[in-house]
N, C-alpha and C positions, 0 to 999 in steps of 0.2 A: 727602414724596413718595418712593415706593418706587423704588429704583434697582436694576435687575436687571443684574448683571454677575458674572463669575467671574474671580477673580484667581489665576493659576497660582502654585504654590509652587516656587521655584528649587531645584535639587538642592544638597545640602550636600556639595560636592566637597572640603571640608576634612577629611572623614572618610576612613576607609580606602577603598581602591580598590574593594573588593567592595561597599561600601555605596553608592558613587556610581552603581552600576548599578541601584539601587532606585528606585522611584517618587519624585518630587520631595518633599523634606522628610522622608522616612521615616527613622526612627531605629532602632537595634537593639532587640531585645526585652530583657526584664529580665535574661536570662542573658548579654546582650552579643553574641548571634549576629546577623549582618546578615540582614535579610529577603531571601529570594530573590524573583525576579519571574517570574510566569508569562507566557506569550505573550499572555494577555488583559489584561495590565496590572496585575493584582492581585498582592499578595504571596503567597508560599507559606504553608501552615500553616492551623491551625484558625481558624474564624471563625464569626460568627453572621450568617445571611442573613435579610433582611427584604424581601419583595416588595410593592410598591405596585401594585395591579392596578386599572386603569381599567375601569369597567363602564358601559354606557349607561343602565341603569335602577337606581334606588335599591333597596337591599335592605331588607326589613322585619324579617327575623329578628334576634333579639337575639344579639349576638356578644361579650358581655362575658366576660372570662376565657377567651377563645378563643385559645389560644397556638398558632396554626397557622403562625406566622412569615409572615403576610401580612395586609395591610390593604387592603380594597376602597375605592377612591376614585372620584369622579365622572370619567367619561371626558371630559366637557366642563364647565368651570367650576371653582370652588374647593371644596376640602375642607380641614378642619383636622385635624391629628394632635396631640392633646394630649400633652405630654411630662411624665413624672414621674420623680423620681430613685429609683433602687433599686440593689441590689447586682449585678443581672444584667440581661440584655436579655430583654424579654418583651412580647408583644402583650397589652394589657389589654382592648381593644375593637377588633375587626377590621372594624367597619362604620363607615367615614367618609362613606358616601354619604348618611347622614341629617344631615350637618353636621359631625360630628367623630368620629374614632376616638381610640384612646389607646395609647401606647407607653411602656414603662419602659426606662430606660437609666442607666448610672452617670454620676456627675459626670465630665465629660471633662477638666477642668483645675482641680482644687481650689485650686491656688496661683495661678492666673491668670498664669502665666509664659509663656504662649503655646506650651508644649509639652504636647501632649495625652497622656492616659493610654492612649488607644486611637485607632485611625484608622478613618475611614469611606471606603470606595470605592464608586462607583456607576456604573451604565451603563444605557442605554435598550435595551429588548429588544422583541420582538414584530415584527409586520409593519412594513416601512418606512413612514414617514409619522407625523406628529404630533409634538408637543413639549410640554414641561411645565417648570415651575420650582418649586423648593422653597426657601422662605425662612424662617429662624428669626424668631420674634417673641415678645414678652412684654408684660406689663401693668405699668404704673406703679402701685405699691401705694397711692400717695397720691392721684393725680389720676384714675386709671382709664384713662389714655391708653394706647393700644396702640402699641408701638414695633416697627417692622419693620427688620431688619438691612439695611444697604446691600450686604451680600454675599449673593448668591443663586446656588444651583446650578441650571444650565440644562441640560436634556436634550433632544436631538433624535434621533429614530430615522431614520438614513439607511440606504441600501442597503449590503450587505456585513456583515462581522463588526463586533461592537460591543465596544469595550474599556473597561475600568474606568478611572476617573479619581479621584484623591485629592480628596475634597470635605470633608475634615475642617475646614478653615478656614471654608468656607461654611455647614456644617450644625451645627457644635458651638459657635458663638459668635454672639451678637447684637452687632453693631457699630453703635452709634448715638451721637448727640450728646445726652447726657442733660441737660447743664447749659446748652446753648445758646451755648457759647463758640466754636463752629466746629471743635472738635477731637473726633474720634470716641473714645468709650470702648469698650474691648473687654470684653464680658461673656460669660464662658463660660456654657453652659446651667446654670441653677439658681443663678446669682449672686444674692445676697440683695437687690441694688438693684432688681431687678424680680421679678415673680412670674407664675405661670400661663403658663409657657413652652409654645410650640407651634410646629409647622412648618405654614406656609401652603402648600398644594399647589394650584397653578394649572395645570389640565390643558387642553391643546388637542388632544385626540384621541390621546394616547400611552397605549398599552395596558399597558405594564409598565416600571417602574423597579425595578431590583434594587440594594439596598444591602447591603454587606458590612462588618461590624465586625471588625477585627483587633486582637489584643493587642500592638500595636506603636505607638510614639509618632510623632507628626508635629510638627516644629518649624514653627509657623505664623508665626514672626517674620520669616522670610526673604521 
């Protein structure tokens, strides 16, 4: 049974005071500099932006290798965004209205220590109204069963300004009970225990979700 919930990541106040002002769980970049925070809730600095655009009608045009940094999804109902591992961020198929689009991104946690190689921030945009959820999932290579993570990023477009939230924990890991012992296993995207990773996008009228990928780490163990 799919459980839809978001678990916030507490701030790492044991770090330097400057870092404690950063979004929860966010760690310094590779050079050790603490990430600053904008008024919209996102870190300062370079990033890759991916827009998930809800449209009322399916698109028929081929959009393979269309790296426009956006993927069209159904305005109502489910769309899949197939995930593949690569050295950088890239849209491989911008049309998910026909069932599935495709997005390439690096392995977020090769050591599976709960500290990500990069961070994902997200916000709902567009006219007020509507909501959506984005859930990581993958396929068991032996049984063919599809496992949906118990962690889900939920977006609701309300009136007023929209701020970014750190959704690295919710989008970069599949947390499931693989062996049926009642204990969740944490699998980062592209962990070899599962295959064919994807994001399940369930839209209820939300026109735009904006994802930003920043080259700073998030400690999801907190």
